[in-house]
N, C-alpha and C positions, 0 to 999 in steps of 0.2 A: 481494684481494676475494673473498667468499664465494662457493661453489659453489652454483648454484641447483639445488634437485633440484624436480621438476615433481610437485607435489602434495602438498606437505609443509608447507604454509602452515594455520595452524588457522584458519577463516574463520567458526565460530559466533557470533561478534558479526555478523558483516556478513550472513551468513545470518537472525539473528534484527532484526537494524534492516530488512532486506528484507520480512520476514514483516509488519512494524509497518507499512510504506510501505504494503506492498499492503491490509492492515488498514483503514488511515486513507482510500486512494481508495477498496474498497470502502462504507464509510461514510457519506464525504463524497457519491457516487454516489449511494445510495440516499435519502439528504435531502433529495439536491436534486431527485430524481425525486417524491418525497411532496411535496416542498412544491410543485412545478409544478403536479401533480394537484391538491392545495387549491388554490390558488390558481384552475384553469380552474375547478373544481367551484362555488366561493362566486362567480367572475364569471360563471357560464354559466347 
């Protein structure tokens, strides 16, 4: 079995995926909040 050296793994792909996930969550939350505000203004 190969020896594991802590901190030697290339994690650029994982970091890029996580960045995309966070961006998607922020956009989704923003769109949801905007939709709720729009619905409150139209119905209220």
